[in-house]
C-alpha positions in Angstrom: 123.6 88.5 99.5 121.7 90.0 102.6 118.7 88.4 103.6 115.8 89.8 105.8 115.3 88.1 108.9 112.3 87.9 111.5 112.8 89.5 115.1 112.9 86.0 116.4 115.9 85.0 114.0 117.6 88.2 115.0 117.2 87.8 118.5 118.3 84.0 118.4 121.5 85.1 116.5 122.4 87.8 119.0 121.7 85.3 122.1 123.7 82.7 120.3 126.8 85.2 120.1 126.3 86.1 123.7 126.6 82.6 124.6 123.0 82.9 126.1 120.1 80.3 126.5 118.6 79.6 123.1 114.9 80.4 122.6 112.1 79.2 120.6 109.8 82.3 121.1 110.5 85.9 122.2 108.5 85.0 125.3 110.7 82.0 126.5 113.1 84.2 128.6 113.3 87.7 130.0 116.8 88.2 128.4 115.2 87.4 125.0 112.7 90.2 125.5 115.4 92.6 126.6 117.3 91.8 123.4 114.1 92.3 121.3 113.6 95.7 122.9 117.2 96.6 122.0 116.5 95.7 118.4 113.4 97.8 118.5 115.3 100.8 119.9 118.1 100.2 117.3 115.5 100.2 114.5 114.1 103.4 115.5 117.4 105.1 115.9 118.3 104.0 112.3 115.1 105.1 110.7 114.8 108.4 112.6 118.4 109.7 111.4 118.4 108.4 107.9 116.5 108.9 104.8 115.6 105.4 103.8 114.0 104.9 100.3 111.4 102.4 101.1 110.0 104.7 103.7 109.4 107.5 101.3 105.9 107.3 100.0 102.7 108.8 99.1 100.5 110.0 102.0 97.5 112.2 102.6 97.3 115.3 104.8 94.9 115.3 107.7 92.3 118.2 107.3 91.2 119.8 110.6 87.6 119.8 109.1 87.0 123.1 110.9 85.3 126.0 109.2 87.2 128.2 111.4 90.4 127.0 109.9 89.3 126.1 106.6 92.9 125.5 105.1 94.6 123.9 108.1 95.9 120.5 108.1 98.2 118.1 110.2 100.3 115.0 109.2 99.5 111.6 110.2 101.5 110.6 113.4 104.0 108.4 111.6 105.2 110.9 109.0 108.6 112.3 109.7 108.7 114.9 106.8 106.9 115.8 103.7 108.9 116.9 100.4 106.0 117.7 97.8 102.1 118.5 98.2 99.4 118.5 95.6 95.7 119.3 95.8 93.0 118.2 93.5 91.6 121.6 92.3 88.8 120.3 90.1 85.2 121.0 90.8 83.9 117.8 89.5 86.4 115.4 91.2 88.3 114.7 88.0 91.5 114.5 89.9 93.3 117.7 88.3 96.0 117.7 90.9 98.3 120.7 91.0 101.4 121.2 93.0 101.0 123.5 96.2 104.3 125.0 96.7 105.9 125.5 100.2 106.9 129.0 101.2 108.7 130.4 104.3 106.1 131.9 106.8 107.4 135.3 106.2 106.7 135.1 102.4 103.3 133.4 103.2 102.3 136.4 105.3 103.5 139.0 102.9 101.6 137.4 100.1 98.3 136.9 102.2 98.5 140.3 103.9 98.2 142.0 100.5 94.7 140.7 99.8 92.2 143.5 100.0 89.0 141.2 99.0 87.8 137.7 98.6 89.2 136.5 102.0 88.2 135.5 105.3 90.2 136.3 108.6 91.4 133.1 110.3 93.2 132.7 113.6 96.4 130.9 113.1 96.8 127.9 115.7 100.1 128.7 117.0 99.8 132.4 117.9 96.3 133.3 117.1 97.3 136.1 114.8 95.0 136.7 111.8 95.7 135.5 108.4 93.9 136.5 105.1 92.9 133.2 103.7 91.5 133.5 100.1 87.9 132.1 99.4 87.6 132.1 95.5 90.3 129.7 94.2 92.1 126.5 95.2 95.6 126.7 97.2 98.7 127.5 95.5 101.2 127.8 98.5 101.4 126.6 102.1 103.7 127.0 105.0 104.0 126.0 108.8 104.5 128.3 111.6 105.2 125.8 114.3 106.0 122.5 112.5 102.8 121.1 113.5 100.1 122.7 111.4 100.1 123.1 107.8 98.4 126.1 106.5 97.4 126.7 102.7 96.7 130.0 101.3 93.0 129.6 100.0 90.2 127.6 99.3 87.2 127.9 96.9 84.3 128.4 99.1 81.8 127.8 96.3 83.1 124.2 96.2 84.2 123.2 99.7 83.6 124.9 103.0 87.0 123.6 104.1 90.0 121.9 102.3 89.7 118.1 102.2 92.0 115.3 103.2 90.7 113.1 100.1 91.9 115.7 97.8 95.4 116.0 99.0 98.4 114.0 97.8 101.8 114.3 99.2 105.3 112.7 99.2 106.7 112.0 102.7 109.1 110.0 104.8 107.2 107.8 107.2 108.3 105.9 110.3 107.0 102.2 110.3 105.6 100.5 113.3 107.8 98.0 114.9 106.1 94.9 116.3 107.3 92.7 119.2 106.3 89.5 117.8 108.1 86.3 116.5 107.3 86.7 112.9 107.7 90.3 112.5 110.4 91.4 109.8 111.7 94.9 110.3 110.5 97.3 107.5 114.2 97.7 106.1 115.7 96.8 102.8 117.7 93.6 102.9 121.0 95.4 102.7 120.5 97.1 105.8 119.7 94.0 108.1 123.4 93.2 108.8 123.8 96.8 110.0 120.6 96.3 112.2 122.0 93.2 113.7 125.5 94.3 114.1 124.5 97.5 115.9 121.9 95.8 118.1 124.5 93.1 118.9 127.1 95.8 119.9 124.4 97.3 122.3 123.5 94.1 123.8 127.1 93.1 124.5 127.8 96.5 126.3 124.2 96.4 128.2 124.3 92.6 129.3 127.8 91.5 128.9 129.6 94.2 130.7 131.2 95.9 127.8 131.3 96.0 123.8 133.2 93.5 121.9 136.0 95.0 119.3 135.1 92.6 116.5 131.4 93.3 117.0 131.8 97.2 117.1 134.2 96.9 114.1 131.4 95.1 112.0 128.7 97.7 113.1 131.1 100.5 111.8 131.5 98.7 108.6 128.0 98.0 107.8 127.2 101.7 108.6 129.5 102.9 106.4 128.2 100.4 103.7 124.3 101.3 104.1 125.1 105.0 104.0 126.6 104.8 100.5 124.3 102.1 99.1 120.7 102.5 100.3 118.9 102.7 96.9 118.2 99.8 94.8 117.0 102.0 91.7 119.1 104.6 90.0 118.2 108.0 91.5 118.4 111.5 89.9 120.5 114.1 91.6 118.4 115.7 94.2 118.0 119.4 94.9 117.0 120.5 98.6 113.2 120.3 99.3 111.9 122.8 101.8 108.9 121.5 103.7 108.0 120.2 107.1 111.1 118.6 108.7 
């Protein structure tokens, strides 16, 4: 059974296989620090290119809190993508969340351009073009024109002057922060640790020992194949594509 390891334990394992000097802390040698940096880079390569179940979680969108852009949001820096968005449409804070559906930019423009009343003209952040944003009801759909700003179609100006971060709820894929400390445990499921270690070890041999080790490369490929087929610990439903910020 795979067991999670601290960064120090991972570095010690790699140094041992490279016949390098043993360390008791990452700061003991320059080589230990270099190996730790390789582990960090490998970690980010793994989480950036895979949908890892434990990194899919609830998040809140960040409101611009700008009356000139009352329905504009951004995503927190550590969010890689969102899959679902809801907004609390109650007027008394009773948590009546309703889904706000993603639509393509062209569809968003087509729907909002048809408004002839009860709207304000809002300049889009990416190109400055005018958008007709509704003012009498809570949002029902959203889009992004530049993959940076999220724009919702309407807000109820009698309740809020701008849409609120506190009233949003979204599901998204996040990127955890890696810490260069002895006791840090990389934020991965235990089954992915052998792959992280094998891939890091392969890079270290290539960088610091003049070339890859065939057996280590073979182990890294084997672990990569395994984690791609067995990432979920819970039974998952068949998933249909989600179209959001990616």
